[in-house]
N, C-alpha and C positions, 0 to 999 in steps of 0.2 A: 453573415450568422450561419452557424454550422446547421448542416441539415439534420432534421429533427427525426427521432424514429420512437418506436414504441416502448423502446427498452434501451439501456446503455449498452453500446457497440461493445463486442469482444473482439478483440483482434488476436487471431493466431499468431503466435510469435514466430517469426523467421517466415511466414506466409509458406512454408512447406509442410508435409506430411506431420502429423502429431506423432513424434516418436518419444515423447517426454521430454527429453533432453535438446537444446538447441544453442551453439554457440557460432560467435563469428564474428568478423571484424568490419568495420564498414566505415568511410571516409567521405567528406562532402565538405566542399568550400563555402558553399551558402545553400539556403533553403532552395533547393531545385524549383520547386511548384508548390506554393504556399498551401493551396486549397487540399493538396494531395497528404499534408503533414499534420496540420495543426488542428484535425478533427480530434475531438475529445473520445477516447477509448479506454477500454481496463484490457489488460494481457491475459491469456487464457492459463498462466501459470504463474509461479514467482519469477520476476524478472531483476535481472542485476547488470550494472554498466560500469565499466571503466573508462573514462573519460580521459584518455590519453594526450590530446592537443585539442586546442579551441576552447569556445565558450558556448553553453547551451541555456537559453532562456525557456522555462517552461513551468505550467500551471499543474500542480498535483492537489486534488482536492481543495480548488479554490484559493491554494496559497502559490504565489509565484516566486521562483526561485531563478537567480540568476549564478549557475553554476560553471566554476572556471575550472580549469585542468591543472592539475592530474587530481582527480575525484572519483570516488565509488557512490553509486546510486543504487538503493533498493526500493523496489515497489512491489507490493502485495496485490495479489489479484483483483481485491476488493478495490483497490485505488484507481478513480479516475484521474488521466492526464491527458494534455495535450503539449506538444511541442508549438512554442511561439516563434523561437527565432534562433539561428545558430551560425556559427560562421568559421570555417577552417576548422573543423570537426575531424578528429580519428577518435573513433569508440569502440571498444570490444565490448560485447553483450552476450550473455548467455541466459537461459532459462530452463526452469525444471519443475516438473509438477509434482503434487505431494507424495506421490508414490516413490519419485527416485530419490527426493530428499530424506537424509538422514533425520530419524525420526526425533533425535534431541536438536539439531538445527533447527527442523519445523517448528518446533515449540520455541525456541529462542526467536525465531524471525515473526513468530505470533507476538511474543513479548514486545519486541523492538517497533511493532508497527503502530503508529506512522513513523519512518525514520527519516531524518534530514540526511541529504547529501554530506558526504565528508570530504573535506580537503585531505590529500594524502602528503606526508613528508617526502622527500626524495628517495630516502632507503624503501618506505614501504610501497612507493611508485614503481623502483625497479622491480620490487620482491613481485607485485601483482602483474606488471608487464611480463616478467620470464613465466610465471606460472599459468597465465592466459595463453600464452603463446604455445606452450607445450600442451595444453588442453586442447587448443585449435589442431594442433598437428595429431594430436590422439583421434580426434572427431574424423580425421579425413581417412583413418585406418578402419574403413567398415567391412574389409575382409576379414580382419583378425577372428579367429574363434571367440575371444572373450570381450569383442568391441565394446558392448553395452556395458559390461561390468567396469572396463578400463575408462569410459567415456564418464559414467556415473560415479566412480569414485574419483577421478580427478577434478570434477565439476564440484562434487560436495567439499573436496579440498579448498576450492576457491569460496566457496560458501562460508566456510569456517575462517578463512582470512579475512572476509567482511566482518562476520560477526563478532571477531577478535578485536576489530577495530572500533565496534559500537560499544562493546563491553568495557575496553580499556579506558574510552571516554565516560563511561557512565561515572555515577558518583560511587567511590570507592567504598567497599563493606564487604567485610568477611562473609556475611550470610545477610540474607534479608531478614529485616526486623518482621515481627508478627504481623504488623499494620501492614507492611508492603506485601508480603505474602498474601493475605486476605485481599489485599486490592487486586493483586494479579490474578487470583484467581476470579473474583469479580468482573473483570475485564474480559475474560476470555469466556466467561458465563454469558455476560453481556453481549458480546460480539455474536455468540450463536442463537441468542434467542431476543435481541430486542425489537424484532417485528412483531412477536407475540407478547413478551411478558414486558408490563409497563410500571409496575408497582415494587417498592423496595422490598415488601413481604414475600414477593415471589423470589427473587433471586436469594434472600436470607433462607428461605426455606430450601432451595436448591443446595446452597452450601452448608446448610444445617448449623445454621448462627441465629441468633436473635436479632430483630430489625436493628435495636439500638447498639450493639457491637459491631456490625456491618457497617453501619452509618460512621461509628468513631473510627475505626479502622481506615476506612476510604477518605473521611475527612482530613483525618491525621497524614495520610499519606499523600494526598493530593492538593488538600485545602478546599476540597467540595463535597458535597452530601452524594449519596447514591442516587437521589433524585435527578439532581443535577447532570451527572454522567448520562441516565438514560434518556433524558431530555436531548441533550448534545448530540447522543449516537443518532438517535430518530432522525434530528433535524438535519444533521450531515447527509442520510442516505435520502431525505426528502430535497434536500438542494441538488443533488447528484440527479435525481430523477427529475426535479424541475428543469436544469438545465440541459440535461443531455438526452430527455426524451420529450415525447410529445403527448405523454398521457396527462389527463386532467387533473387538477387538484384533488378532486373528489375520488379519482381511481388512484392516485398516489396515496391518499389519506387511508383507503381500503388495504392496499397492499402493503402499509405499516402497522397494520391492524387498528385503525380506528373506523368505527363504523360512525362516529358523530362526528360528521365534516366540520360542523363550525367549531366544536371543541379542539379538532386537530390545526384549524386555522388560527384559533386564538394562541395554541401553544407555538405555534411556528412563529408567528408576529412576537409573540414573547421572547423568544429565544433568539430568531435571526433580527430583530429590530425593524420588521417590515413583514405585510401579508405576505403569502406565496406568490400571487400573480403580480405583486410588485418586484419582488425578488426575481422572477423570472423575466418580466419585461426589462428591468435594469441591467441585468446581463447579455442581453441580445446584442450581438454585435451590430 
């Protein structure tokens, strides 16, 4: 069973000083010491991976993925993950904080979260591999007068490559429909305020929309109501805290904006299909 903490661990990407941008290539034949690698964590910035060789099995927010090379993987700082298994792996990885990411790319990354790993074709893998190798070379030129600008611009180029793959594989459309546009704004607002705002009316007010129209847009775009999405986001955060921390259910309820603990417990049970403590015990190793 992973060691519990009072909050979800946040790992400083790369283990070194916080320079805003980190890029490196690592290789392992197999998982050397499991206890050192399979602990759940969040990264302290947006993280990107080019799996060049081998296979990785990992869990991201309670979803298990078996990722085969060549693939790209993006993880948002909010996402909790743990490595479960890997073999004969070569992976290039880079990470950037909000300040160093191009604002347009940052907005797009928020839009695609959560993002599934993407398998690359031979041509795209070759392009990624060459671009990453060049960025790693730039990262070693720390005596250059424009070192940070060089590293920032080149790594943003890598992010643009990843985003292009996600956009290319999304549903084709010349422009977002009004339903999709409103739903995107709702998702962004939900991510910022789910711990405080729980009623559809509060989100409708923030977006300057009527409650029926907001519900119509969200339901048409996703198939589910505004209330459904609010509940799902709250329960996902509760699951993260139940599994990755040793806070009591009551403490978690309070942190997520519920002073009425019995109500929170009933809500969690309805959405997750089991009470909070049953979920915690069921997921113990």
